[in-house]
DOZATI-212372 format. One record per residue: x negated, y, z negated of N, C-alpha, C, CB in turn. Coordinates in steps of 0.001 Angstrom, whole numbers, always signed. Atoms other than C-alpha are relative to their C-alpha. Glycine has a CB too. Layout:
+---------+---------+---------+---------+---------+---------+---------+---------+---------+---------+---------+---------+
|     nxx |     nyy |     nzz |    caxx |    cayy |    cazz |     cxx |     cyy |     czz |    cbxx |    cbyy |    cbzz |
+---------+---------+---------+---------+---------+---------+---------+---------+---------+---------+---------+---------+
|       X |       Y |       Z |       X |       Y |       Z |       X |       Y |       Z |       X |       Y |       Z |
...
+---------+---------+---------+---------+---------+---------+---------+---------+---------+---------+---------+---------+
This chain:
+---------+---------+---------+---------+---------+---------+---------+---------+---------+---------+---------+---------+
|     nxx |     nyy |     nzz |    caxx |    cayy |    cazz |     cxx |     cyy |     czz |    cbxx |    cbyy |    cbzz |
+---------+---------+---------+---------+---------+---------+---------+---------+---------+---------+---------+---------+
|      -3 |   +1093 |   +1157 |  +22791 |  +11362 |  +44577 |   -1431 |    -350 |    +256 |   +1174 |   -1395 |    +117 |
|   +1550 |     -42 |    +556 |  +18883 |  +10725 |  +45443 |    -326 |    +616 |   -1539 |    -867 |    +975 |   +1066 |
|    +259 |    -604 |   +1480 |  +18648 |  +13654 |  +43186 |    +244 |    -467 |   -1440 |    +632 |   +1023 |     -47 |
|     +18 |    +384 |   +1951 |  +20197 |  +11769 |  +40038 |    -200 |   -1325 |     -14 |   +1600 |    +270 |   -1071 |
|    +634 |   +1420 |     -65 |  +18826 |   +8501 |  +41022 |   -1865 |    +265 |    -731 |     +53 |    -609 |   +2073 |
|   +1691 |    -196 |    +242 |  +15131 |  +10555 |  +40604 |    +436 |    +493 |   -1365 |   -1109 |   +1252 |   +1136 |
|    +127 |    -338 |    +419 |  +16575 |  +11966 |  +37793 |      +9 |   -1236 |   -1351 |    +491 |    +961 |    +401 |
|    -590 |   +1630 |   +1440 |  +18023 |   +8494 |  +35541 |   -1555 |    -677 |    -400 |   +1364 |   -2003 |   +1108 |
|   +1415 |    +196 |    +256 |  +14441 |   +7459 |  +36778 |   -1167 |    +287 |    -953 |    -325 |    +347 |    +739 |
|    +692 |   -1151 |   +1013 |  +12716 |  +10217 |  +34948 |    +318 |      -1 |   -1425 |    +392 |   +1416 |    +409 |
|   -1220 |    -188 |   +1429 |  +15159 |  +10214 |  +31934 |   -1187 |   -1747 |   -1258 |   +2928 |    -831 |    +981 |
|    +113 |   +1651 |     +64 |  +14422 |   +5795 |  +31846 |   -1932 |     +19 |    -907 |    +107 |    -960 |   +2313 |
|   +1467 |     +73 |    +239 |  +10250 |   +6768 |  +32133 |    -150 |    +593 |   -1341 |    -893 |    +762 |   +1103 |
|    +373 |   -1048 |    +780 |  +10122 |   +9517 |  +29858 |    +238 |    -922 |   -1925 |   +1252 |   +1621 |    +542 |
|    -328 |   +1022 |   +1785 |  +12180 |   +6756 |  +26712 |    -954 |    -806 |     -26 |   +1525 |   -1140 |    -277 |
|   +1351 |    +986 |    +391 |   +9878 |   +3948 |  +27227 |   -1416 |    +509 |     -99 |    -175 |   -1078 |   +1046 |
|   +1096 |    -435 |    +995 |   +6606 |   +6447 |  +26803 |    +495 |     +17 |   -1134 |    -613 |   +1249 |    +183 |
|    -585 |    -139 |   +1940 |   +8355 |   +7290 |  +23459 |    -467 |   -1295 |    -618 |   +2099 |     +41 |    -364 |
|    -390 |   +1464 |   +1033 |   +9100 |   +3813 |  +22437 |   -1094 |    -483 |    +261 |   +1328 |   -1170 |    +315 |
|   +1172 |    +545 |    +185 |   +5822 |   +2889 |  +23285 |    -668 |    +772 |   -1282 |    -795 |     +77 |   +1328 |
|    +601 |   -1132 |   +1173 |   +4131 |   +5442 |  +21337 |    +515 |      -7 |   -1534 |    +397 |   +1537 |    +502 |
|   -1225 |    -236 |   +1026 |   +6453 |   +5102 |  +18566 |    -363 |   -1699 |    -996 |   +2045 |    +126 |   +1118 |
|    +321 |    +817 |    +572 |   +5798 |   +1678 |  +18227 |   -1840 |    -502 |    +101 |   +1028 |    -825 |    +402 |
|   +1626 |     +72 |    +279 |   +1697 |   +1494 |  +18015 |     -74 |    +945 |    -940 |   -1076 |    +327 |   +1249 |
|    +244 |   -1743 |   +1767 |   +2112 |   +4868 |  +15118 |    -164 |   -1335 |    -569 |   +1901 |   +1624 |   -1054 |
|    -599 |    +583 |   +1813 |   +4014 |   +2206 |  +13055 |    -759 |   -1396 |     -34 |   +2214 |    -391 |    -266 |
|    +989 |   +1126 |    -260 |   +1655 |    -636 |  +14318 |   -1059 |    +809 |   -1286 |    -710 |    -175 |   +2003 |
|   +1457 |    -592 |    +211 |   -1665 |   +1535 |  +13001 |    +435 |    +355 |   -1583 |    -562 |   +1542 |   +1188 |
|     +85 |     -29 |   +1800 |    +130 |   +1962 |   +9582 |    -116 |   -1228 |    -368 |   +1308 |    +578 |    -887 |
|    +262 |   +1059 |    +827 |    -125 |   -1311 |   +9080 |    -715 |    -370 |   -1308 |    -391 |    -545 |    +621 |
|   +1635 |     -87 |   +1425 |   -1751 |   -2166 |   +4845 |    -115 |   -1585 |    +485 |    +424 |    +349 |   -2588 |
|    -589 |   +1275 |    +471 |   -2412 |   -5652 |   +4771 |    -606 |     +61 |    -992 |     -92 |   -1264 |    +699 |
|   +1032 |    +339 |   +1640 |   -3221 |   -7386 |   +1082 |    +704 |   -1572 |    +419 |    +620 |   +1078 |   -2242 |
|    -111 |   +1468 |    -332 |   -3773 |  -10742 |   +1715 |    +879 |    -972 |   +1064 |    +310 |    -410 |   -1077 |
|    -406 |    +397 |   -1053 |   -1643 |  -12507 |   +3606 |   +1297 |    +400 |    +177 |    -185 |   -1194 |    +107 |
|    -348 |    -980 |    -471 |    +640 |  -10386 |   +3566 |    +665 |   +1707 |      +1 |    +305 |    -549 |    +300 |
|      -8 |    -879 |    +239 |   +1854 |   -7118 |   +4260 |    +608 |    +623 |    -974 |     +88 |    +243 |    +699 |
|    +268 |    -577 |    +986 |   +1509 |   -4549 |   +1928 |   +1256 |   +1236 |    +231 |   -1619 |    +345 |     -70 |
|   -1250 |    -462 |     +51 |   +5311 |   -2237 |   +1530 |     -81 |   +1296 |   -1060 |   +1002 |   -1213 |    -422 |
|    -673 |   -1080 |    +823 |   +7105 |    +717 |    +122 |    +439 |    -623 |    -685 |    +874 |    +892 |    +425 |
|   -1345 |    -292 |   +1400 |   +8676 |    +670 |   -3382 |    -647 |   -1915 |      +3 |   +2677 |    +677 |    +593 |
|    +497 |   +1732 |    +416 |   +6415 |   -3336 |   -3550 |    -881 |    +646 |   -1741 |   -1719 |   -1042 |   +1782 |
|   +1250 |    -430 |   +1228 |   +4714 |   -3108 |   -7312 |   -1015 |    -633 |    +294 |    +218 |    -353 |   -1572 |
|    +936 |   +1006 |    +247 |   +2649 |   -6144 |   -6844 |    -439 |   -1504 |   +1120 |    +580 |    -432 |   -1308 |
|     -96 |    +980 |     +85 |   +2406 |   -9950 |   -5812 |    -106 |    -924 |    -772 |    -283 |    -106 |    +482 |
|    +738 |   +1483 |    +904 |   +2452 |  -13440 |   -6606 |    -277 |    -822 |   +1421 |   +1392 |   -1155 |   -1397 |
|    +417 |    +677 |   -1527 |    +592 |  -15903 |   -5102 |     +23 |   -1811 |    -884 |   -2209 |    +788 |    +895 |
|    -984 |   +1964 |    +812 |   +2183 |  -19871 |   -5796 |   -1758 |    -759 |    -264 |   +1567 |   -1689 |   +2130 |
|   +1104 |     +79 |    +229 |   -1397 |  -21206 |   -7314 |    +621 |   -1885 |    -130 |    -718 |   +1141 |   -1301 |
|    -448 |   +1880 |    -307 |    +798 |  -25026 |   -7442 |   +1150 |     -86 |    -103 |    -497 |   -1255 |   -1007 |
|   -1319 |    -116 |     +74 |   +4283 |  -25860 |   -6556 |    +627 |    +824 |   -1070 |    +448 |   -1176 |     -56 |
|   -1220 |    -285 |   +1461 |   +6903 |  -24039 |   -8396 |   +1376 |    +415 |    +528 |    -492 |   +1484 |   -1183 |
|   -1082 |    +255 |    -976 |  +10381 |  -23114 |   -7683 |    +687 |   +1510 |    -118 |   +1085 |   -1427 |    -435 |
|    -213 |   -1068 |     +89 |  +12310 |  -20226 |   -6812 |    +903 |     +42 |    -570 |     -15 |    +561 |    +814 |
|   -1308 |    -295 |    +756 |  +15299 |  -18730 |   -8932 |   +1081 |   +1013 |    +607 |    -393 |    +558 |   -1345 |
|    -825 |   -1347 |     +30 |  +18412 |  -17297 |   -8386 |    +371 |    +317 |   -1187 |   +1195 |     +30 |    +763 |
|    -859 |   -1019 |    +945 |  +19967 |  -14692 |  -11368 |   +1087 |    -385 |    -138 |    +194 |   +1317 |    +376 |
|   -1321 |    +201 |    -500 |  +23284 |  -15821 |  -12407 |    +552 |    +648 |    -648 |    +566 |   -1125 |     +71 |
|    -548 |    -718 |    +856 |  +25867 |  -13859 |  -13539 |    -132 |     -35 |   -1738 |   +1128 |    -193 |    +410 |
|    +525 |    +535 |   +1457 |  +25682 |  -15463 |  -17082 |   -1439 |     +24 |    -240 |    +385 |   -1463 |    -242 |
|   +1845 |    +179 |    +405 |  +21788 |  -15113 |  -17281 |    -390 |   -1194 |    +330 |    -520 |     +97 |   -1650 |
|    +811 |   +1998 |    -488 |  +21121 |  -18952 |  -16072 |    -295 |     -53 |   +1356 |   +1263 |   -1662 |    -136 |
|    +644 |    -609 |   -1216 |  +18711 |  -19491 |  -13701 |    +315 |   -1294 |   +1092 |   -1840 |    +413 |    -274 |
|    -255 |   +1480 |    -889 |  +19789 |  -21843 |  -10115 |   -1195 |     +64 |   +1147 |   +1814 |     -87 |    +906 |
|    +803 |    +209 |    -926 |  +17195 |  -23160 |   -8383 |    +509 |     +71 |   +1759 |    -479 |   -1255 |    -454 |
|    -601 |    -188 |   -1439 |  +17188 |  -22399 |   -4835 |    -802 |    -813 |    +851 |      -1 |   +1518 |    +553 |
|   +1279 |   +1067 |     -69 |  +13683 |  -24115 |   -3647 |    -267 |      +3 |    -190 |    -700 |    -455 |    +309 |
|   +1673 |    +120 |    +106 |  +10063 |  -25404 |   -4083 |    -469 |   +1623 |   +1280 |    -707 |   -2221 |    +863 |
|    +774 |    -978 |    -776 |   +7499 |  -22830 |   -2897 |   -1151 |    -728 |    -473 |    +123 |   +1683 |    -288 |
|   +1181 |    +703 |    +105 |   +4113 |  -24423 |   -1978 |   -1468 |    +700 |    -821 |    -257 |    -303 |   +1467 |
|   +1427 |    -923 |    +106 |    +497 |  -23838 |   -2806 |    -180 |    +615 |    +807 |   -1185 |    -490 |     -83 |
|    +925 |   -1223 |   -1487 |   -1469 |  -20711 |   -1170 |   +1235 |    +869 |    +859 |   -1052 |   -1310 |   +1730 |
|   -1197 |   -1486 |   -1657 |   +2391 |  -18832 |    +218 |    -778 |    +782 |   -1776 |   +3395 |     -66 |    +683 |
|    +379 |    -649 |    +543 |   +2185 |  -15729 |   -1192 |   +1300 |   +1295 |    +213 |   -1409 |     +32 |    +356 |
|   -1822 |    -905 |     -83 |   +5743 |  -13053 |   -2133 |    -658 |    +895 |    -791 |   +1852 |    -780 |    -822 |
|     +15 |   -1299 |   +1203 |   +5800 |   -9567 |   -2930 |    +973 |     -49 |   -1016 |    +267 |   +1455 |    +601 |
|   -1277 |    +101 |   +1292 |   +7531 |   -8796 |   -6145 |    +254 |   +1746 |     +74 |    -723 |    -755 |   -2087 |
|    -554 |   -1162 |    +512 |   +9736 |   -5858 |   -6463 |    +679 |    +455 |   -1208 |    +630 |    +225 |    +675 |
|    +232 |    -414 |    +989 |  +10630 |   -5627 |   -9512 |    -326 |   -1373 |   -1433 |   +1182 |    +983 |     -52 |
|     -42 |   +1001 |   +1473 |  +10530 |   -7367 |  -13497 |    +917 |     +73 |    -649 |    -914 |    +164 |   -1022 |
|   -1001 |    -325 |    +880 |  +12789 |   -9190 |  -15348 |    -726 |    -605 |   -1725 |   +1598 |    -865 |    +648 |
|    +288 |    +842 |    +971 |  +11753 |   -9622 |  -19310 |    +797 |   -1159 |   -1066 |    -461 |    +778 |    -561 |
|   -1015 |   +1831 |    +496 |  +14219 |  -12754 |  -19459 |    -919 |   -1306 |    +372 |   +1849 |    -380 |   +1271 |
|    +316 |   +1826 |    -553 |  +13600 |  -16123 |  -19100 |   -1793 |    -307 |     +33 |    +726 |    -300 |   +2147 |
|   +1098 |    -200 |    +551 |   +9740 |  -15520 |  -20836 |    -696 |    +766 |   +1866 |    -710 |   -1716 |    -912 |
|    +295 |   -1445 |   -1288 |   +9502 |  -13198 |  -17157 |     +46 |    -763 |   +1221 |   -1793 |    +989 |     -21 |
|    -366 |    +612 |    -800 |  +10939 |  -13290 |  -13994 |    -959 |   +1559 |   +1107 |   +1848 |    -507 |    -135 |
|     +44 |    -636 |    -853 |   +9314 |  -11830 |  -10930 |    +849 |     +14 |   +1344 |    -974 |    -103 |     +73 |
|    -910 |     +65 |   -1113 |  +11787 |  -10284 |   -8334 |    -346 |    +248 |   +1493 |    +919 |    +846 |    -294 |
|    +263 |     -77 |   -1163 |  +11150 |  -10916 |   -4851 |    +491 |     +53 |   +1159 |    -433 |    -495 |     +64 |
|    -940 |    -848 |   -1290 |  +13594 |   -9623 |   -3083 |   +1016 |    -656 |    +722 |    -865 |    +468 |   +1205 |
|   -1129 |    +689 |    -157 |  +17318 |  -10816 |   -2271 |    +688 |    -990 |    -925 |    -193 |    -527 |    +964 |
|    -397 |    +414 |    +685 |  +17856 |  -11673 |   -5227 |     -84 |    -441 |    -807 |    +251 |    -217 |    +170 |
|    +807 |   +1466 |    +617 |  +15482 |  -14485 |   -6230 |   -1668 |    +483 |    -596 |    -239 |   -1412 |   +1624 |
|    +836 |    -307 |   +1073 |  +13144 |  -14819 |   -8690 |   -1450 |   -1152 |    +422 |    +953 |    -315 |   -1658 |
|   +1039 |   +1745 |    +575 |   +9642 |  -16956 |   -9577 |    -217 |    +274 |   -1847 |   -2444 |     -94 |   +1060 |
|    -270 |     +95 |   +1754 |   +9186 |  -17353 |  -13270 |   -1314 |    -115 |    -203 |    +969 |   -1366 |    -796 |
|   +1553 |    -164 |    +241 |   +5905 |  -16078 |  -14636 |     -49 |   -1534 |   -1397 |    -508 |   +2180 |    -773 |
|   +1320 |   +1031 |    +254 |   +3914 |  -19246 |  -15480 |   -1408 |    -451 |    +184 |    +190 |    -692 |    +256 |
|   +1276 |    +121 |    -744 |    +845 |  -20580 |  -14989 |    -540 |    -545 |   +1167 |    -588 |    -407 |    -576 |
|    +181 |    +309 |   -1411 |   +1522 |  -22127 |  -11663 |     -16 |   +1328 |    +630 |   +1112 |    -947 |    +604 |
|     -80 |    -880 |    -681 |   +1379 |  -18541 |  -10226 |   -1278 |   +1199 |    -355 |   +1394 |    +342 |    -132 |
|   +1415 |    -679 |    +344 |   -1050 |  -15457 |  -10387 |    +936 |   +1624 |    +523 |   -1841 |    -736 |   +1232 |
|    +303 |   -1034 |    -893 |      -4 |  -11952 |  -10038 |    -684 |   +1209 |    +485 |    +534 |    +203 |     +47 |
|    +872 |   -1038 |    +393 |   -1784 |   -8764 |   -9255 |    +872 |   +1115 |    +917 |   -1776 |    -279 |    +375 |
|      -8 |    -914 |    -756 |   -1152 |   -5473 |   -8192 |    -595 |    +894 |    +668 |    +364 |    +302 |    -252 |
|   +1181 |    -413 |   -1256 |   -2414 |   -3367 |   -5270 |    -700 |    +947 |    -725 |    +576 |    +735 |   +1589 |
|   +1052 |   -1687 |    +814 |   -5618 |    -700 |   -5735 |    +778 |    +997 |    +388 |   -1872 |    +550 |    +705 |
|    -774 |   -1552 |    -476 |   -5153 |   +2169 |   -5629 |    -910 |    +745 |   +1208 |     +47 |   +1277 |   -1542 |
|    +390 |    -378 |   -2053 |   -7441 |   +2058 |   -1801 |   +1189 |    -297 |    +189 |   -1262 |   -1090 |   +1258 |
|   -1483 |    +694 |     -66 |   -4193 |     +99 |    -965 |    +693 |    +597 |    +600 |    +733 |    -226 |   -1084 |
|   -1251 |    -446 |    +249 |   -2092 |   +1876 |   -2141 |    +312 |   +1294 |    +969 |    +101 |    +305 |   -1528 |
|    +500 |   -1411 |    -766 |   -3673 |   +5261 |    -790 |    +362 |    +311 |   +2034 |   -2013 |    -121 |    -277 |
|     -75 |    +136 |   -1446 |   -3688 |   +3567 |   +2868 |   +1518 |    +162 |    +399 |    -610 |   -1426 |    +479 |
|   -3028 |    +301 |    -407 |    +853 |   +2298 |   +2307 |    +200 |   +1799 |    +333 |   +2096 |    -603 |   -3158 |
|    -531 |    -792 |    -332 |    +530 |   +6020 |   +2040 |    -218 |   +1372 |   +1118 |    +168 |     +96 |    -940 |
|    +905 |   -1060 |   -1760 |   -1445 |   +7769 |   +5043 |    -611 |   +1288 |    -989 |   +1748 |   +1056 |   +1836 |
|   +1349 |   -1044 |    +499 |   -3443 |   +9474 |   +2613 |   -1501 |    -288 |    +522 |    -189 |     -97 |   -1704 |
|   +1133 |    -670 |    -164 |   -6850 |  +10728 |   +3811 |    -386 |    -793 |    -977 |    -130 |   +1492 |     -54 |
|    +946 |    +340 |   +1355 |  -10270 |   +8947 |   +1583 |    -248 |   +1925 |    -472 |   -2015 |   -1169 |    +596 |
|    +216 |    -792 |    +733 |  -10499 |  +12259 |    -729 |   -1411 |    +387 |     -84 |    +513 |    -351 |    -974 |
|   +1374 |    -580 |    -998 |  -13292 |  +14790 |    +574 |    +275 |    +867 |    -946 |    -106 |    +458 |   +1867 |
|    -552 |    -853 |    +788 |  -13997 |  +17161 |   -1837 |   -1345 |    +899 |    +657 |    +303 |    -409 |   -1761 |
|     -93 |    -585 |    -700 |  -14635 |  +20222 |    -308 |   -1120 |   +1092 |    -561 |   +1296 |    +168 |    +259 |
|   +1182 |    -849 |    +911 |  -17620 |  +22641 |   -1596 |     +58 |   +1231 |   +1007 |   -1856 |    -846 |    -185 |
|    +208 |   -1410 |    -887 |  -17279 |  +26662 |    +271 |   -1295 |    +357 |    +321 |    +504 |   +1238 |    -689 |
|   +1134 |     +40 |    -206 |  -20661 |  +27052 |   +2565 |    -657 |   +1657 |    -469 |    -102 |    -529 |   +1480 |
|    +392 |   -2203 |     -15 |  -20430 |  +31422 |   +1710 |    +821 |    -415 |    -719 |    +255 |   +1634 |   +1357 |
|   -1121 |    -147 |    +890 |  -18456 |  +31341 |   -1906 |    +393 |   +1442 |    -184 |    -307 |    -614 |   -1315 |
|    -370 |   -1399 |     +47 |  -17153 |  +34904 |   -2440 |   -1040 |    -156 |   -1579 |   +2064 |    +512 |     +14 |
|    +102 |    -547 |   +1038 |  -19510 |  +36155 |   -5381 |    +493 |    +750 |   -1545 |    -286 |    +295 |    +447 |
|    -614 |    -291 |   +1170 |  -17357 |  +37838 |   -7803 |    +717 |   -1165 |    -354 |    +816 |   +1156 |     +65 |
|    -533 |   +1116 |    +813 |  -16094 |  +33892 |   -8315 |   -1239 |   -1055 |    -607 |   +1077 |    -838 |    +999 |
|   +1544 |   +1028 |    +626 |  -19667 |  +32402 |   -9353 |    -564 |    +939 |   -1226 |   -1650 |    -193 |   +1491 |
|    +913 |    -611 |   +1404 |  -21297 |  +32749 |  -12420 |   -1918 |    +240 |    +395 |    +182 |   -1562 |   -1566 |
|   +1032 |    -840 |    -214 |  -24708 |  +35113 |  -12453 |    -885 |   -1788 |    -171 |    -246 |   +1657 |   -1294 |
|    +271 |   +1464 |    +376 |  -27406 |  +32433 |  -12577 |   -1785 |    +742 |    -232 |    +451 |   -1587 |   +1551 |
|   +1330 |   -1181 |     +29 |  -31036 |  +34031 |  -14499 |   -1033 |   -1115 |    +254 |    -352 |   +1060 |   -1729 |
|   +1038 |    +401 |    -847 |  -34039 |  +33392 |  -13309 |    -930 |    -451 |   -1127 |    -573 |   +1157 |   +1034 |
|    +374 |    +379 |   +1296 |  -36126 |  +30502 |  -15248 |   -1579 |    +676 |    -442 |     +34 |   -1677 |      -2 |
|   +1229 |    -568 |    +429 |  -38885 |  +31604 |  -17546 |   -1120 |     +87 |    +373 |    -238 |    -272 |    -754 |
|   +1668 |    +161 |    -489 |  -42193 |  +32282 |  -16335 |    -762 |   -1261 |    -481 |    -939 |   +1274 |    -617 |
|   +1158 |   +1105 |    +325 |  -44783 |  +29131 |  -16275 |   -1599 |    +484 |    -276 |     -63 |   -1007 |   +1320 |
|    +421 |    -417 |    -409 |  -47442 |  +29632 |  -17329 |   -1129 |    -885 |    +506 |     +37 |    +862 |    -534 |
|    +980 |    +987 |   -1167 |  -51131 |  +27502 |  -15270 |    -950 |    +192 |    -315 |     -95 |    +163 |   +1489 |
|   +1478 |    -242 |    +126 |  -53976 |  +26437 |  -17113 |    -393 |    -754 |    +582 |    -652 |     +15 |   -1090 |
|    +702 |    +301 |    -787 |  -56640 |  +25860 |  -14643 |    -733 |    -799 |   -1140 |    -569 |   +1064 |    +865 |
|   +1290 |    +949 |     -33 |  -59176 |  +22878 |  -15418 |   -1265 |    +397 |    +509 |    +241 |   -1113 |    +742 |
|   +1321 |    -329 |    -835 |  -62746 |  +23250 |  -14824 |    -618 |    -876 |    -496 |    -749 |   +1342 |     -51 |
+---------+---------+---------+---------+---------+---------+---------+---------+---------+---------+---------+---------+
């Protein structure tokens, strides 16, 4: 019975360590963009410049108001529809209408590289290149030195 208890305790400890390690790894890959976290599949973000409305696109193509959005809030954009002068899809069937009350931005290439886990691009040149793969270099023409006395 003691052996069974020890084995169960060891298994619980191993699972706890693995869970903590996984959580720390996922937290390290979080890429912040302004007030929001950049997510895979995100096209951009909208920043509310002055109070505006959040809309639901009905099946007949009309818009119905969900709620008011406050100045300074930021929302991830996952889609765009060109109807109603432009609608930015912010998820869960909700849209923000394109107008002067909002600012739309796309993430920088650097942020996207961080999100995708890419390391900075490094160009590596060989230290000892294979002579068969290089072009021969011609020596410079001799320069005549004139001394002034």
